[in-house]
N, C-alpha and C positions, 0 to 999 in steps of 0.2 A: 620844605616837605620833609617831613621823615622819611629815613631810609629805610628800606625793604629788607624782610629780611633773607637770608639764603634761600627757605625752604616757600617764598612769596614769587623770586624770581622763579626757582624752579618751576613751581607749579606753572607760574606764566609760559613759561618759555614750553613746559610740557604741550599746551594745547594748541600750539602751532608746529611744534616737531612733526616730522614725515610720521605715515602709519605705525611700519617698522620700529619705531623706538621709543614705542607707547604701551604702556600696562596693557595685559591681555588678560582674558576672561577672569579669569583666577585672581590677576591683584588688582583687576577695576571691584569684584566683589567685596573688597575689603579697603580701597584706598579711603572713602571717606571716615569710615571707621578709624583708621591712621590720623588721621588728619584732627578727628576731632577729638579723640584722645591727648593729644598733642596740643592743643588749643585749649584745653580744658585743663591737663592736667600738670603742662610743662613739658618742655623735653629734655629735662633732667631728669624724670620720673621715668622714662619711657621703659624698662624694663620690667615694670609692673604696671604697664597697663593694661589694661582687656583685649586692647588687641594685637599686642606685639606677642603673647604668651602665642597663640594660633597661626601667626602669619611671618615671626621672624626671631623670636625669643624663646624657643622653646626650655622648657626647665623640667626637671624630676619629677617634683612636686605633682601631689596628685590637685585636682579639681578645688576640690574642698580646702584644702590647705592654703592653697591659692588665692581664695576668695573669700575665707572665714581665718586668715591670720590671726588679724588681730583682737582676734577672737576666742580664738586656740592655743595662742601661747599662753595668756594667762592661767588658762585652764590647764595647761600640760606642767607647768613650772608648779604647779599645787601637788603633782604624780609623786609619789614615792621613784625614788633614784628608779630601778628596772622598769617599772613601768611606763616613767615618764619615757626612758630611752626607748622603749619597745613600740607605744603607740608614736612617737617623733618619726620613728624609723617608717613607719606604716605608714606617715602622711606624708612626709617628706620625700620615701624612698632615697633615702640617702644608701641602703644598700646597691642599689642599681649605678649612684655614681660611685658607688669603692669597686664596683665588677667593673665600670668602666676602665677607673684609673689602674686596675691590675691588670686588665688586655692591655692599657697604653705602655705601662713598665714591662710588661711579659716578652709585647714585642719592641721593643727600642731596640735602636741601630745606635754601637757608640761611632763617634764624627761626623762629621757633617752639619748641616742646620744645629745650633746645641739649643736640642729642647730644656736641658735642663735648670737650663737659666728664664725659661719661663714662669711667670705667676701670674695670674688675672687681678687686673688692677680693682682694688674695693674702694677706690675714691666714687662709683658709683650705686647706689644701691640697685642689689638683685642680688637674686639666689649664688649662691657659690659653696664648694665645699673646700675643706681646707686639708690638705695627706702631706706629709712629710712637708709641713711648714711650705707649703706653697696651693696657694689660691685656684681652684678652677670652678667651672664652670660646664654645664652641656654640650655647650656648642664649644667652646673651648677641650676638652678631650674627643669630643668626634673629630675635633681637627689633627690634633693630635697624634690617634689612632691613625688617622689618614696619612700622616704626615711620615708615620713609622713605615709605611709600607713604601713610600716613596724614594724614604733613604736603604732602604734594602737592598732599591734596585737602581739606584744611580746616585753617583758621588755628587752630594748637595753643598759641601765644604765652600765652593765658590761662589753661590746662589747671590746674588749683590740685588734684583730686582724680582718682583714678582705683579703678575694682572690677574683681576680677579672679577670676575659678572658677578652681579648678583649677593658681593659682600655680608648683607645684613648690616649690625650695627659696627662692623669691622673686626670681630676675632681677629680673623686668620692676618690682619695686617698688623695687630696685637703680637703673636707669636710670631710672625715674619720676623719683625722690626725688633723684638727681645732678643728671637734667637741671632738677629744681624745685626748689628747696632748701627752699620754701614749703608744699609741697601735702602730700597724705598719699594714703594706698594702703592699699587694702585687701583681703586673701584670705582667701579663703573656700575651704578645703582638707579633703578629709579627714584624719585622723589614719592614720598615723603623718607624714603629708609635710607637716601643716600644725604639728607641732610641730619639725620640720626647717625650715621655712621661718622658724616664730618667733626659734629659733636661732640660724642663717643672719642673720637682719636686725635683730637685738642684735647680733651682731656686730661688721656694718657700723655701724652708726646710735646704739648704746648702747643699752641693756636698759629705760634708763627713757624713751626715744623710741618702744617697741613693745607694745601694748597686748596680752598675751596672755590664752590661755585661762583661767588664775586668776584672771585678774584679770576678765573678762567673761562667766565662764557662766552667774551668776546675775543678770546684769542684763535687766531686762523689757523694756528697750528701748535700742539700739544706735543713738543718734545722732550722726550724721555730725556737724553744727554742734557739738554738744560733744564730740567728738573734736579738733575741727581745733583748732592750736595747743599742747594739751596732749601728741599725739602724731604721729611721721611715720607712720607703720605698724600698725597692725593684721593678726592673724592671728585667726579664726573657723572655727569646723565648720559644715558645712553645715544642720544643726537649728538654729544661729542666724538663720541667712539673714533670717527672717520677724521678726526682731526689728528689721535691720537701717531706718532710716529715713533720709533724706536724699538730695541730685539728687549725681550723679557728671556731671562731664566726660567721661567716658570709661569704657567697659566693657570688657574683652578675656576672650580664651578664646581657648588656645594648646595645639591636640592634645589635650585634655582633654573636651573633648563627646565627640568618634568614639569615646572608650574608655564612656561611658554606654550607656544602652540610650536610647531614643527616647524613650519613656513620663518617665522621669527626666530629660531633656535638656529637654523641652516645659515641666514642670514649674519648672524652675531658672529657663529663659526665662519664665516668665509671672509668678514673682514678682522679675524684676531690670530687668524692663522699667519698671514706674513709678519706677526709682531714675535711668536714666538720662537724665538733659537732654541730650543731644548725641550722640556715637558711641560705634558699636561698631566692634570692633579683632578680625576672629577669624581662627585657623589654624587648619584642621583637612584629613585627605585627603577628595579632592573625592567616594572612591567611598565610605569608610567605612573600619574597622577591619575588620581580619582575622575573621573567621567563627571560633569553635570549635567545633569537633567536637561537643563537648556537654559540659554545667553542669557547673563546675570548673577545666576548659583552658583556657589562656591565649587571650584572643579575648572579641570583644563573640556575644551571642544573639542581636541585628537589628543592622544595621548603622545611623550615624546619617550623612548625606552633606553636606557643606556647601550643597544644595540644601534640606534638610529646617531646616535651621539659620536660612537666612535665612526661610525661610515662617513659622516659627514668631516671626519678630522683623518681625511685621506692627506699620505705622505709622513702620517704617522705609524709608529710600529705600537702593539698592546706588548708591554712589557709582566701586568698583571693585574690581575682583577679579582676581588675579596670580598666576602662577603659576611664571612663567621667571626674573623676575628676585628679587620682592620674597619668592618660596618656594621649594618645591624640584620640580623636575619632569625624571622620568628620561628618556633618552634616548629609551626607546623607546616612553615615554608613560604605562607602568602605573604609575607612580609618581607621582603629583599632588597635591601639599601646597599648597592655597590658601590665599591671603589676601585675606581681603574688608575692605573701611571700609563700613561703612552710616553713615547719618543721619537724626537722629526728623524725618519729616515732617512742614515747618507746618501739616499738617491736621490731626496727632492730637495 
């Protein structure tokens, strides 16, 4: 009998998982598209899949350029240098990437996690920009600006473990483990994205350094202390979260709590709170994700706001919150993506 893939195992096990650990309305609307793209194009090209751009691999480039790059690049190459640069900037939005990089540099703090050592892997195809000899993608610059807010508020020099829910293709794991080479990163995510992040982290750090679902699915207990030293990264599915034991220096959630329903978020937070020894770093829309017109449409059925998230982290104090530099704030104020740093209260 042929060995099934990690993704096949995840999808099969998800069918019998408790409802609170299954994809909610937002992700159900895109689940089939993502799986279909992986099956048609292969997992190695995930960053250029049509579904990835919308659901888990944000990019700077315009929709026009992303869709027609294979036609536009040869045309741009024939233009005079000044005109080529002007049109390339319009299409790729490289100016926005540079602006985010400048914010990252302007807000950086010395000491703590050594973000200056971080450069995104170029072994996997996808959009990235090079500044000062290092490569960055849209997700990486988002994370790094937020991490600067964390570094401003707390000493991260001895942070050695990070737990994330909804880690996309593993960007925070790449940052954290390159900044702290002896650290360990655990990502909990739904399939098929959990399979993508497993594959990506294996390409960056080596397959033997990443504990994948085929190795962990039958574990009765997933103990952080047992995993340290053996693995750099661990990718789990949500229904495995109750099996996770240990104490993490940092918990992170970026732009995924807002894609869930309030009862699901409340359940996740209730499970992870005992696992967090020190700090929480979250970034989500302040007013919540777009509400779907009906079940099955793209959007959430009920919004999760940043206020709701903070409320559920009782026993933690808010140290800082920002949209203007470390998150995102539109000129009219209607779009506000807020980064919040919390710390476990001494009383808890």
